[in-house]
SESE-590260 format. One record per residue: residue number from 1; chain; residue in three letters; x, z, y of N, C-alpha, C, O in turn. Coordinates in Angstrom, 3 decimals. Last residue first. Example, Ala and Ser with C-alpha at 12.3 -4.5 7.8 and 13.67 -1.06 7.14 Angstrom:
SESE-590260
   n chain res       nX       nZ       nY      caX      caZ      caY       cX       cZ       cY       oX       oZ       oY
   2     A Ser   12.850    7.080   -2.250   13.670    7.140   -1.060   12.900    7.870    0.030   13.409    8.039    1.138
   1     A Ala   13.190    7.800   -5.690   12.300    7.800   -4.500   13.200    7.800   -3.300   14.236    8.465   -3.319
This chain:
SESE-590260
   n chain res       nX       nZ       nY      caX      caZ      caY       cX       cZ       cY       oX       oZ       oY
  77     A Unk   15.893   25.747    5.113   16.399   26.715    5.982   15.046   27.822    6.203   15.167   28.808    6.930
  76     A Unk   16.762   23.773    2.080   15.773   24.532    3.101   16.425   25.559    3.860   17.373   26.200    3.407
  75     A Unk   17.484   20.668    1.186   18.102   22.088    1.536   17.357   22.602    2.568   17.249   22.113    3.692
  74     A Unk   15.872   18.761   -1.263   15.916   19.142    0.024   16.516   20.518    0.351   16.036   21.497   -0.220
  73     A Unk   15.363   18.195   -3.900   16.718   18.362   -3.511   16.976   18.278   -1.969   18.015   17.843   -1.472
  72     A Unk   12.754   18.391   -4.900   13.082   17.377   -4.130   14.748   17.119   -3.604   15.196   16.106   -3.066
  71     A Unk   12.674   20.990   -5.822   12.608   19.972   -6.832   13.045   18.489   -6.202   13.572   17.604   -6.877
  70     A Unk   13.088   22.478   -3.362   13.955   22.546   -4.406   13.991   21.411   -5.430   15.042   20.930   -5.855
  69     A Unk   10.387   21.754   -2.289   11.781   21.281   -1.667   12.773   21.267   -2.556   13.420   20.229   -2.695
  68     A Unk    8.806   23.220   -3.906    8.612   21.894   -3.808    9.922   21.409   -3.336   10.537   20.627   -4.060
  67     A Unk    9.765   25.959   -3.309    9.908   25.452   -4.471    9.720   23.754   -4.697   10.384   23.124   -5.519
  66     A Unk    9.168   26.037   -0.264   10.559   26.043   -0.857   10.715   25.628   -2.343   11.719   24.987   -2.654
  65     A Unk    6.386   26.114   -0.454    6.985   24.955    0.040    8.508   24.892   -0.484    8.987   23.893   -1.021
  64     A Unk    6.191   28.708   -1.577    5.552   27.587   -2.234    6.351   26.216   -2.012    6.809   25.457   -2.865
  63     A Unk    7.090   30.171    0.688    7.612   30.387   -0.720    7.338   28.966   -1.601    8.220   28.321   -2.170
  62     A Unk    5.175   29.542    2.745    6.664   29.014    2.870    7.482   29.119    1.372    8.326   28.302    1.004
  61     A Unk    2.884   30.653    1.627    2.929   29.262    1.839    4.440   28.704    1.974    4.841   27.667    1.445
  60     A Unk    3.816   33.269    1.684    3.503   32.631    0.403    3.346   31.219    0.580    3.692   30.516   -0.370
  59     A Unk    4.109   33.766    4.530    5.175   33.951    3.664    5.040   33.052    2.156    5.926   32.360    1.653
  58     A Unk    2.408   33.743    6.698    2.612   32.597    6.083    3.728   32.616    4.945    4.186   31.563    4.503
  57     A Unk    2.149   36.454    7.723    3.066   35.457    8.315    3.311   33.990    7.615    4.233   33.237    7.929
  56     A Unk   -0.025   37.360    6.305    1.343   38.071    6.154    2.376   36.956    6.657    3.347   36.647    5.966
  55     A Unk   -1.734   34.530    6.751   -1.898   35.857    6.189   -0.417   36.230    5.868    0.306   35.463    5.232
  54     A Unk    0.081   32.459    9.028   -1.110   32.772    8.210   -1.064   34.130    7.885   -0.443   34.917    8.599
  53     A Unk    2.631   29.885    9.046    1.625   30.993    9.542    0.583   31.239    8.874    0.085   30.389    8.136
  52     A Unk    5.850   28.583    8.990    4.524   28.893    8.441    3.784   29.815    9.130    4.394   30.592    9.865
  51     A Unk    8.521   26.239    9.195    7.766   27.240    9.959    6.355   27.462    9.409    5.645   26.457    9.370
  50     A Unk   11.388   25.327    7.733   10.071   25.748    7.482    9.439   26.737    8.513    9.831   27.898    8.624
  49     A Unk   13.585   22.518    7.664   13.422   23.887    8.186   11.758   24.035    7.782   11.022   23.070    7.570
  48     A Unk   15.640   20.581    5.694   14.423   20.908    6.101   14.352   22.425    6.571   14.924   23.354    6.001
  47     A Unk   18.026   17.831    4.958   17.741   19.230    5.297   16.412   19.482    5.785   15.923   18.520    6.377
  46     A Unk   18.589   15.891    1.871   18.262   15.972    3.356   18.065   17.402    3.587   17.942   18.178    2.639
  45     A Unk   18.634   14.896   -0.804   19.772   15.402   -0.048   19.685   15.265    1.456   20.504   14.668    2.155
  44     A Unk   15.467   13.222   -0.917   16.775   13.638   -1.489   17.950   13.842   -0.531   18.194   13.067    0.393
  43     A Unk   13.450   11.876    0.386   13.603   13.352    0.616   14.993   13.693    0.078   15.649   14.506    0.728
  42     A Unk   13.110    9.388   -0.794   13.410    9.371    0.781   13.736   10.745    1.217   14.264   10.894    2.319
  41     A Unk   12.725    9.652   -3.330   14.077    9.376   -3.097   14.341    9.486   -1.390   15.433    9.625   -0.839
  40     A Unk    9.898   10.333   -3.107   10.680   11.167   -3.716   12.118   10.694   -3.156   12.666   11.536   -2.444
  39     A Unk    6.286   10.381   -1.845    7.836    9.976   -1.752    8.605   10.696   -2.748    8.068   11.666   -3.284
  38     A Unk    3.890   11.760   -2.026    3.881   10.170   -2.040    5.310    9.602   -2.196    5.486    8.465   -2.633
  37     A Unk    4.220   14.477   -1.838    4.272   13.642   -3.085    4.305   12.403   -3.321    4.612   11.864   -4.384
  36     A Unk    3.881   14.955    0.956    5.146   14.976    0.400    5.313   14.293   -0.927    6.319   13.633   -1.189
  35     A Unk    1.143   14.615    1.285    2.130   13.759    2.089    3.472   13.812    1.463    4.168   12.797    1.432
  34     A Unk    0.070   16.410   -0.452   -0.078   15.119   -0.653    0.929   14.176   -0.074    1.455   13.227   -0.657
  33     A Unk    1.124   18.865    1.000    1.539   18.582   -0.470    1.475   16.985   -0.874    2.389   16.365   -1.418
  32     A Unk   -0.425   18.494    3.223    0.945   18.510    3.398    1.617   18.069    1.928    2.428   17.157    1.768
  31     A Unk   -3.126   18.820    2.208   -2.645   17.495    2.927   -1.026   17.382    2.999   -0.447   16.306    2.847
  30     A Unk   -3.078   21.164    1.236   -3.275   20.139    0.384   -2.746   18.785    1.040   -2.096   17.905    0.475
  29     A Unk   -0.934   23.653    2.576   -2.045   22.816    2.530   -2.053   21.761    1.679   -0.945   21.366    1.316
  28     A Unk    0.408   26.405    0.323    0.538   25.370    1.306   -0.644   24.435    1.459   -1.404   24.379    0.493
  27     A Unk   -1.212   29.565   -0.258   -0.424   28.359   -0.657   -0.311   27.472    0.487   -0.879   27.740    1.546
  26     A Unk   -3.178   31.262   -0.231   -1.897   31.750   -0.667   -0.903   30.730   -0.840    0.134   30.932   -1.471
  25     A Unk   -5.185   29.976    1.098   -5.454   30.577   -0.212   -4.235   30.812   -0.936   -4.184   30.604   -2.148
  24     A Unk   -2.876   28.468    3.093   -4.338   28.267    2.571   -4.394   28.949    1.330   -3.654   28.539    0.437
  23     A Unk   -0.953   28.735    6.061   -1.221   29.155    4.648   -2.681   29.116    4.224   -3.573   29.645    4.888
  22     A Unk    0.328   25.779    7.673   -0.644   26.971    7.491   -0.629   27.290    6.292   -0.371   26.482    5.399
  21     A Unk    3.457   24.473    8.504    2.443   24.681    7.533    1.436   26.039    7.565    1.877   27.185    7.480
  20     A Unk    5.792   22.314    9.468    5.023   23.430    9.943    3.727   23.368    9.183    3.003   22.373    9.206
  19     A Unk    8.903   21.410    8.721    7.630   21.314    8.192    6.870   22.649    8.859    7.309   23.795    8.764
  18     A Unk   11.475   19.390    9.982   10.697   20.672   10.314    9.461   20.772    9.790    8.658   20.118   10.457
  17     A Unk   14.177   17.540    8.688   12.708   17.734    8.903   12.436   19.220    9.445   13.264   20.112    9.263
  16     A Unk   16.839   15.093    8.656   16.301   16.476    8.515   14.853   16.584    8.911   14.364   15.618    9.497
  15     A Unk   17.260   12.497    8.954   18.136   13.257    8.188   17.800   14.712    7.704   18.265   15.331    6.746
  14     A Unk   15.114    9.496    8.825   15.508   10.979    9.301   16.572   11.579    8.378   16.731   11.205    7.216
  13     A Unk   14.283    7.083    7.670   14.965    7.149    8.823   15.622    8.328    9.322   16.555    8.265   10.122
  12     A Unk   12.570    7.783    5.586   13.948    7.381    5.142   14.774    7.454    6.418   15.930    7.863    6.312
  11     A Unk   10.092    8.309    6.782   10.985    9.342    6.338   12.405    8.995    6.079   13.324    9.781    6.311
  10     A Unk    9.630    5.680    7.683    9.663    6.733    8.676   10.595    7.806    8.200   11.577    8.211    8.821
   9     A Unk    9.335    4.188    5.087   10.544    3.846    6.017   10.604    4.972    7.085   11.755    5.245    7.426
   8     A Unk    7.012    5.734    4.007    8.438    5.788    3.302    9.544    5.345    4.221   10.605    5.970    4.225
   7     A Unk    5.124    5.030    5.742    5.506    6.474    5.571    6.865    6.677    4.974    7.676    7.540    5.311
   6     A Unk    4.985    2.195    5.198    5.288    2.816    6.639    5.732    4.278    6.537    6.667    4.681    7.230
   5     A Unk    4.337    2.300    2.488    5.557    1.646    2.895    5.908    2.314    4.312    6.980    2.887    4.509
   4     A Unk    1.895    3.472    2.744    2.829    4.164    1.792    4.275    3.566    2.311    5.229    4.317    2.510
   3     A Unk    0.240    1.552    4.060    0.591    2.781    4.752    1.524    3.627    3.941    1.976    4.598    4.547
   2     A Unk    0.403   -0.703    2.303    1.072   -0.672    3.527    1.364    0.645    4.159    2.440    0.907    4.695
   1     A Unk    0.756   -0.020   -1.155    0.110   -0.013   -0.049    0.941    0.059    1.314    1.959    0.741    1.431
């Protein structure tokens, strides 16, 4: 799909990312997870920062996002 190709080109162009994520039901949002899951190679060996908010400061959302980033070989901060 053209939207996937555009998303791929956009992500591939950057060296690092800042993810801002709310906490929904003790985890990250489905929209963010879906956007991340569309790609793989474009994320590998890049850096990422996490800003999360919600119950207890969004800690559970951030932790879940860290697990996803580890699988994608994103270095998280």
